[in-house]
VMD Tcl script that draws the C-alpha trace (Angstrom):
set ca {
  {21.02 -91.92 -59.27}
  {19.04 -89.46 -61.38}
  {20.60 -87.87 -64.42}
  {19.57 -84.38 -65.48}
  {19.98 -83.03 -69.01}
  {19.38 -79.34 -69.67}
  {18.70 -77.63 -72.97}
  {17.49 -74.31 -74.28}
  {20.25 -71.88 -73.38}
  {21.67 -69.42 -75.85}
  {22.17 -65.79 -76.78}
  {19.26 -63.38 -76.67}
  {18.86 -59.63 -76.71}
  {17.63 -57.75 -73.68}
  {13.85 -57.90 -73.49}
  {13.75 -61.26 -75.25}
  {12.68 -64.68 -74.04}
  {14.17 -68.13 -73.64}
  {12.77 -71.43 -72.45}
  {15.00 -73.85 -70.61}
  {14.19 -77.54 -70.30}
  {15.56 -80.20 -68.03}
  {14.79 -83.88 -68.44}
  {15.33 -86.21 -65.52}
  {16.04 -89.91 -65.91}
  {13.70 -90.75 -63.04}
  {10.90 -89.42 -60.91}
  {11.78 -86.59 -58.52}
  {9.81 -84.73 -55.89}
  {11.42 -81.33 -56.14}
  {12.91 -79.75 -59.27}
  {14.40 -76.35 -59.70}
  {16.77 -73.96 -61.38}
  {19.82 -72.20 -60.05}
  {22.22 -69.90 -61.82}
  {25.79 -68.75 -61.49}
  {27.02 -65.55 -63.07}
  {30.73 -64.95 -63.70}
  {32.50 -64.16 -60.46}
  {29.42 -64.79 -58.34}
  {28.08 -67.62 -56.23}
  {25.39 -69.95 -57.42}
  {21.93 -68.63 -56.56}
  {18.43 -70.01 -56.45}
  {16.07 -69.02 -59.27}
  {12.91 -71.10 -58.95}
  {11.62 -74.49 -57.84}
  {8.54 -76.64 -58.26}
  {7.38 -79.68 -56.34}
  {5.61 -82.76 -57.62}
  {2.28 -81.23 -56.63}
  {3.33 -78.10 -58.56}
  {3.88 -75.80 -55.60}
  {6.30 -73.15 -56.84}
  {8.85 -70.82 -55.31}
  {10.74 -67.96 -56.96}
  {13.67 -65.73 -56.19}
  {12.73 -62.06 -56.07}
  {14.77 -61.49 -59.23}
  {12.60 -64.01 -61.10}
  {9.16 -63.05 -59.89}
  {6.95 -61.65 -62.62}
  {9.39 -62.54 -65.41}
  {10.15 -66.24 -65.07}
  {7.71 -69.14 -64.89}
  {8.64 -72.63 -63.78}
  {6.53 -75.60 -64.75}
  {6.85 -79.36 -64.95}
  {5.50 -82.32 -66.84}
  {5.45 -85.19 -64.38}
  {4.73 -87.75 -67.09}
  {7.97 -86.74 -68.82}
  {9.99 -86.03 -65.65}
  {10.79 -82.67 -67.18}
  {10.95 -79.18 -65.73}
  {10.82 -75.97 -67.72}
  {11.83 -72.39 -67.05}
  {10.18 -69.78 -69.26}
  {12.19 -66.59 -69.03}
  {10.70 -63.36 -70.35}
  {11.86 -59.75 -70.32}
  {15.44 -60.91 -69.98}
  {18.05 -58.48 -68.73}
  {21.84 -58.46 -69.14}
  {22.11 -59.29 -65.43}
  {20.33 -62.58 -66.13}
  {23.46 -63.73 -67.96}
  {24.68 -66.87 -66.21}
  {25.06 -70.59 -66.41}
  {21.71 -72.06 -65.45}
  {21.70 -75.35 -63.59}
  {18.83 -77.76 -63.22}
  {18.51 -79.42 -59.82}
  {16.29 -82.17 -58.48}
  {15.69 -84.20 -55.38}
  {13.62 -87.09 -54.07}
  {12.71 -84.86 -51.14}
  {12.71 -81.10 -50.67}
  {16.51 -81.16 -50.78}
  {18.31 -80.85 -54.09}
  {20.65 -83.83 -54.49}
  {21.08 -84.08 -58.25}
  {22.51 -81.45 -60.56}
  {22.76 -80.95 -64.29}
  {25.83 -79.80 -66.17}
  {24.44 -76.33 -66.81}
  {23.39 -74.36 -69.85}
  {24.69 -70.89 -70.68}
  {22.28 -68.00 -71.07}
  {23.74 -64.79 -72.44}
  {21.65 -61.62 -72.61}
  {23.10 -58.83 -74.69}
  {22.33 -55.11 -74.38}
}
mol new
graphics top color blue
foreach p $ca { graphics top sphere $p radius 0.5 }
foreach p [lrange $ca 0 end-1] q [lrange $ca 1 end] { graphics top cylinder $p $q radius 0.2 }
display resetview
């Protein structure tokens, strides 16, 4: 079992930036971020594999950057040009294969007007 611990959420004004971090208790092949806004379903944001191949949702392209430090089993999500519609609970996810099987508790990101 791999434990995931997120950090870095908070309140930011529109146009600002935040950096989320997620530390895993063990090595994982695939790591990513999902988010869930109030009243909406959880949606994919970005993912990165051990070899650093990345994938982004259209809403994240050009504004968000996912990266990982394999030595620290940590994944990051740099979020720039934040919009109010980015407000959500952001969840870290990881898996020993391409499937996500482990989930963090979530960290709240609030973007004000």
